[in-house]
C-alpha positions as CSV (number, residue, x, y, z in Angstrom):
1,M,-23.7,-24.8,7.9
2,E,-20.5,-22.4,9.4
3,E,-19.7,-20.2,8.3
4,S,-16.8,-21.2,6.4
5,R,-13.5,-19.3,6.3
6,T,-11.6,-20.4,2.7
7,W,-13.0,-22.1,-0.2
8,R,-11.4,-24.8,0.7
9,D,-13.3,-25.4,4.2
10,L,-16.4,-24.7,1.8
11,L,-15.5,-27.7,-0.8
12,A,-14.9,-29.5,2.4
13,R,-18.7,-29.0,4.1
14,I,-20.0,-29.3,-0.1
15,I,-18.2,-32.9,-0.3
16,N,-18.7,-34.3,2.7
17,D,-22.1,-35.7,1.6
18,P,-20.0,-38.8,-1.1
19,Q,-22.8,-38.8,-3.6
20,E,-22.2,-34.7,-3.7
21,K,-19.0,-35.3,-4.3
22,R,-19.3,-38.3,-6.8
23,R,-21.9,-35.4,-8.7
24,I,-19.7,-32.7,-8.6
25,A,-17.0,-35.2,-9.6
26,D,-18.2,-36.1,-12.4
27,A,-19.6,-32.8,-13.8
28,L,-15.7,-31.8,-13.8
29,G,-14.9,-34.1,-15.4
30,V,-12.8,-35.2,-12.7
31,N,-11.6,-38.0,-10.5
32,P,-13.3,-37.3,-6.5
33,T,-10.3,-37.8,-4.7
34,T,-8.8,-34.8,-6.7
35,L,-12.0,-32.9,-5.4
36,V,-9.9,-34.0,-1.6
37,R,-6.7,-32.5,-2.9
38,W,-7.9,-29.2,-3.6
39,V,-9.9,-29.6,-0.2
40,R,-6.3,-30.2,1.6
41,G,-4.1,-27.9,-1.0
42,D,-2.0,-30.5,-2.1
43,A,-3.5,-29.5,-5.3
44,T,-4.8,-26.3,-7.1
45,P,-7.7,-26.3,-9.7
46,R,-7.5,-24.7,-13.1
47,Q,-9.1,-21.4,-13.2
48,Q,-11.4,-23.5,-15.4
49,N,-12.2,-26.1,-13.2
50,L,-13.0,-22.8,-10.2
51,Q,-15.2,-21.6,-13.0
52,G,-17.7,-25.3,-13.5
53,L,-17.2,-25.3,-9.5
54,L,-19.5,-22.3,-9.3
55,E,-21.9,-23.9,-11.9
56,V,-22.0,-27.1,-10.7
57,V,-22.8,-25.4,-7.0
58,P,-25.7,-22.4,-7.8
59,Q,-27.0,-22.9,-4.7
60,Y,-23.4,-21.5,-3.0
61,R,-22.0,-19.3,-5.9
62,A,-23.0,-16.5,-3.7
63,R,-20.5,-17.1,-1.1
64,L,-18.3,-19.4,-2.8
65,L,-17.8,-16.8,-5.4
66,P,-15.6,-13.9,-3.4
67,L,-13.9,-17.0,-1.9
68,I,-12.4,-18.0,-5.0
69,A,-11.9,-14.2,-5.6
70,Q,-9.8,-14.0,-2.7
71,A,-7.8,-16.7,-3.0
72,F,-7.0,-16.3,-6.9
73,D,-5.6,-12.9,-7.9
74,E,-6.4,-13.7,-11.4
75,F,-9.2,-15.4,-11.3
76,S,-12.8,-13.8,-13.1
77,P,-15.7,-15.5,-12.7
78,A,-17.4,-16.1,-16.1
79,G,-20.5,-14.8,-14.9
80,A,-19.4,-11.4,-15.1
81,S,-18.3,-10.9,-18.0
82,P,-19.4,-7.5,-18.5
83,E,-22.8,-6.7,-21.3
84,S,-22.8,-3.4,-23.3
85,I,-25.5,-0.7,-21.8
86,P,-28.6,-1.2,-23.6
87,V,-30.9,0.8,-25.7
88,T,-33.8,1.2,-23.2
89,L,-30.4,3.1,-20.9
90,Y,-29.9,5.1,-23.6
91,N,-33.3,5.8,-24.2
92,R,-34.5,6.9,-20.9
93,V,-31.4,8.8,-19.9
94,L,-32.7,11.1,-23.9
95,H,-36.3,11.5,-22.4
96,L,-34.5,12.2,-18.8
97,L,-31.8,14.8,-20.6
98,C,-35.3,16.0,-22.8
99,T,-37.6,16.6,-20.2
100,T,-36.3,17.2,-16.8
101,S,-35.5,20.5,-15.1
102,Y,-32.2,22.3,-15.8
103,E,-32.0,21.8,-11.5
104,R,-32.9,18.4,-11.5
105,R,-30.9,17.2,-15.1
106,F,-27.9,16.0,-12.5
107,W,-29.7,14.5,-10.1
108,S,-32.0,12.4,-12.5
109,I,-29.5,11.1,-15.2
110,C,-26.7,10.4,-12.7
111,S,-28.8,8.4,-10.8
112,A,-30.6,5.9,-13.8
113,V,-26.4,6.0,-14.9
114,L,-25.8,4.7,-11.6
115,H,-28.5,1.5,-11.3
116,D,-28.3,0.4,-14.2
117,A,-24.0,0.3,-13.8
118,L,-23.7,-1.6,-10.7
119,K,-26.5,-4.1,-11.6
120,R,-24.5,-4.8,-15.1
121,L,-20.5,-4.5,-13.0
122,D,-21.8,-6.4,-10.1
123,P,-24.0,-8.7,-10.9
124,D,-23.0,-11.0,-8.4
125,R,-23.3,-8.3,-6.1
126,L,-19.6,-9.1,-4.1
127,G,-19.3,-5.8,-3.0
128,L,-19.0,-3.2,-5.3
129,Q,-19.8,1.1,-4.8
130,L,-19.9,3.4,-7.9
131,S,-19.3,7.8,-7.7
132,I,-19.3,10.4,-9.3
133,E,-16.6,13.6,-8.2
134,Q,-16.7,16.2,-10.2
135,C,-14.9,19.9,-10.2
136,M,-15.2,22.3,-8.3
137,A,-16.4,25.3,-10.1
138,P,-13.1,27.9,-9.0
139,A,-14.1,30.3,-6.3
140,Y,-11.0,32.3,-7.6
141,G,-9.2,32.8,-10.3
142,N,-9.4,30.8,-13.2
143,T,-8.4,27.1,-12.0
144,V,-10.1,24.0,-10.0
145,R,-8.4,23.0,-6.6
146,C,-10.6,20.3,-5.8
147,L,-13.3,17.7,-7.0
148,R,-16.1,17.0,-5.0
149,E,-17.7,13.7,-4.4
150,R,-20.9,14.7,-5.2
151,L,-23.3,11.3,-5.6
152,A,-22.5,7.7,-4.5
153,L,-24.5,4.3,-5.1
154,G,-23.0,0.5,-4.1
155,T,-23.9,-3.2,-3.3
156,P,-22.9,-3.7,0.5
157,P,-20.9,-3.3,2.7
158,W,-21.7,0.3,0.9
159,S,-24.8,1.9,0.8
160,E,-28.3,0.9,-2.4
161,Q,-29.4,3.8,-2.2
162,V,-28.3,6.8,-3.9
163,E,-26.1,9.1,-1.3
164,Q,-25.6,12.9,-1.8
165,R,-22.2,13.3,-1.3
166,G,-20.1,17.0,-0.1
167,R,-17.0,15.9,0.5
168,F,-13.7,17.2,-0.8
169,L,-10.7,15.6,-2.7
170,G,-7.8,16.8,-4.3
171,A,-4.4,15.6,-5.5
172,E,-4.1,12.9,-2.7
173,S,-6.7,10.9,-4.7
174,L,-6.9,9.0,-7.4
175,A,-10.2,10.3,-8.9
176,G,-7.9,14.3,-8.1
177,F,-5.6,12.2,-10.5
178,V,-7.2,11.1,-13.0
179,T,-9.4,14.3,-13.1
180,S,-5.7,16.1,-13.9
181,I,-4.4,13.5,-16.7
182,G,-7.9,12.8,-18.7
183,R,-7.4,9.1,-19.4
184,Q,-8.5,5.7,-17.0
185,Y,-6.2,4.7,-14.5
186,T,-6.2,0.5,-13.0
187,I,-5.6,0.0,-9.5
188,V,-5.7,-3.9,-9.5
189,N,-5.4,-4.4,-6.6
190,T,-4.5,-2.0,-3.2
191,N,-2.2,-4.0,-0.7
192,K,0.1,-5.1,-3.9
193,E,0.6,-2.5,-5.7
194,P,2.8,0.6,-5.0
195,R,1.2,3.4,-3.0
196,L,0.1,5.6,-5.8
197,P,-2.5,8.7,-3.4
198,D,-5.9,7.1,-4.5
199,H,-8.0,8.5,-0.8
200,L,-10.2,5.2,-2.4
201,P,-13.1,4.7,0.5
202,E,-12.9,2.0,3.2
203,H,-13.1,-1.8,1.9
204,A,-12.0,-0.8,-1.4
205,M,-9.6,-3.4,-3.0
206,S,-9.6,-2.3,-6.6
207,A,-10.8,0.7,-7.8
208,V,-10.9,2.1,-11.5
209,A,-11.2,5.8,-12.0
210,T,-12.9,7.5,-15.6
211,P,-12.8,11.1,-16.4
212,I,-16.0,11.9,-17.5
213,M,-14.9,14.3,-21.0
214,Y,-16.4,16.3,-23.5
215,V,-14.7,17.6,-26.0
216,G,-10.9,17.4,-24.0
217,R,-12.5,19.7,-21.2
218,V,-13.0,16.7,-18.0
219,A,-16.3,17.5,-15.5
220,A,-15.8,15.4,-13.2
221,C,-14.4,11.5,-12.9
222,L,-16.4,8.3,-13.0
223,L,-14.8,6.1,-9.6
224,V,-15.5,2.8,-9.5
225,V,-14.6,0.5,-6.8
226,S,-15.0,-3.0,-6.0
227,T,-14.2,-5.5,-2.6
228,Q,-12.6,-8.1,-4.4
229,P,-8.7,-7.6,-5.3
230,G,-8.4,-7.9,-9.3
231,Y,-11.7,-7.5,-9.9
232,F,-10.9,-4.8,-12.9
233,R,-8.5,-7.0,-14.7
234,K,-11.0,-8.1,-18.0
235,P,-10.7,-5.6,-20.5
236,A,-14.6,-5.4,-21.3
237,L,-15.5,-4.5,-17.9
238,L,-13.7,-1.5,-18.9
239,D,-14.3,-0.5,-21.9
240,L,-17.9,-0.6,-20.2
241,I,-17.5,2.2,-17.8
242,Q,-16.1,3.8,-20.2
243,S,-19.2,4.3,-21.8
244,Y,-21.2,4.5,-18.7
245,A,-18.7,7.7,-17.9
246,L,-19.4,8.7,-21.3
247,L,-23.5,8.5,-21.4
248,L,-22.9,10.7,-17.4
249,V,-21.5,13.4,-19.6
250,L,-25.2,14.5,-20.6
251,A,-26.0,14.7,-16.8
252,F,-23.4,17.8,-16.7
253,H,-23.7,21.6,-18.3
254,P,-22.0,22.8,-21.1
255,E,-20.3,25.4,-17.4
256,D,-19.3,22.5,-15.5
257,F,-16.3,21.3,-18.2
258,Y,-12.5,23.1,-18.2
259,E,-10.1,22.8,-20.2
260,L,-7.1,20.5,-18.6
261,E,-5.2,23.2,-17.9
262,R,-7.5,24.8,-15.7
263,I,-7.0,21.5,-13.4
264,E,-4.6,22.6,-10.5
265,L,-6.0,20.1,-7.6
266,Q,-4.5,20.8,-4.1
267,L,-3.9,18.8,-1.4
268,M,-7.2,18.2,1.2
269,P,-7.9,16.5,4.7
270,S,-8.3,13.4,5.1
271,F,-12.5,12.1,5.9
272,Q,-12.6,12.1,9.2
273,V,-10.8,16.1,9.1
274,Q,-13.8,17.4,6.6
275,Q,-16.6,15.5,8.0
276,S,-16.7,18.5,11.2
277,Y,-16.1,21.0,8.8
278,F,-19.0,19.8,5.9
279,S,-21.8,19.4,9.3
280,S,-21.8,23.1,9.5
281,I,-22.8,22.9,6.2
282,Q,-26.8,24.0,6.8
283,Q,-25.9,26.6,9.2
284,R,-23.9,28.2,6.6
285,I,-26.0,28.3,4.0
286,L,-28.9,30.0,6.3
287,G,-26.7,32.3,7.9
288,L,-25.7,33.5,4.5
289,L,-29.8,33.8,3.6
290,K,-30.7,35.5,6.0
291,K,-27.7,38.2,5.8
292,A,-28.8,38.4,2.1
293,A,-32.5,39.4,3.6
294,I,-31.1,41.8,5.9
295,D,-29.4,43.9,3.2
296,H,-32.3,43.3,1.3
297,R,-30.3,41.3,-1.4
298,S,-32.0,38.3,-3.7
299,L,-30.3,34.9,-2.9
300,S,-30.9,31.6,-3.8
301,Y,-31.0,28.3,-1.7
302,D,-28.2,26.7,-4.7
303,V,-26.1,30.0,-4.5
304,A,-26.3,30.3,-0.6
305,E,-24.9,26.8,-1.0
306,Q,-22.4,26.9,-3.6
307,H,-21.1,29.3,-1.3
308,A,-20.6,28.0,2.0
309,L,-18.9,24.9,0.0
310,W,-16.0,27.8,-1.3
311,Q,-16.4,29.3,2.4
312,V,-15.2,24.7,3.7
313,E,-13.0,24.5,0.4
314,E,-10.9,27.0,1.0
315,E,-10.9,26.6,5.2
316,L,-9.3,23.0,3.3
317,L,-7.0,23.9,1.9
318,Q,-6.1,26.9,4.0
319,L,-5.5,23.9,6.8
320,S,-4.0,21.6,4.3
321,T,-1.0,23.9,3.8
322,S,-0.7,24.8,7.0
323,P,2.9,24.2,8.4
324,S,2.0,21.0,11.4
325,P,2.7,22.1,15.1
326,E,5.7,20.4,15.0
327,E,7.1,21.7,12.5
């Protein structure tokens, strides 16, 4: 069957078989003529009929669901009703907390939580990405000036493997906005809402960001984006994302959390501009380690990496505050 551009096109192909048309109409409790009217655009099915259509043609669900979601902003598939976090995940995270080394705690716990969250938040694999944006430890003074994207995991069009990231986000980003105010925020449709600063990944049509907080202090932000507009309308889905953010608290160390008064995020350049700076990170780290060896100073790789990131942070902040050539 050729690729269909709309749900009506796909339905037209499905009911081209008279027997299948009758079967679907009987299952939905409508007249076969009604199906034809849906195809022609003479009538619009109610949400319960759209839900039923997905159930009576399960072999087409994966192709039909995103087309319906694209056409109806208010549509929420019944199968997407989220579950609560399973006890097995809590047990696994607690086990990792008690048995994983200090250095590996962040990666181990975040990886376990993100994998479970992705499975429950995007059961139909429509396209969803989760990422963790952590507060950069202050290099100078007492304030956090930007966030660092640490990990990301998704379903196509995003990577299905946990990726380590290095780019920075600031006051221009949805993650930065949420980290600064200390509460969850949702963008229902990126095309229809006033343009809140977002700095969202390509293909994102809706998003929700939730701060990762402990006793009023914030360490990071859990950012969830979807290729589907209106994907985060359900309160139960937002509550589940909030629960994952609470569980992620255990991935961080006490010194990773900052009072909201210390979050003073600055503007960061685009990811495209940042790319050339981050491509030199390894070279910077090796340079710092080499200099420490020449000076007969002890310097671990992790500390050298932190100093290299501070260098990049400072250069990007200087770039953001520098006047353009036209000014």
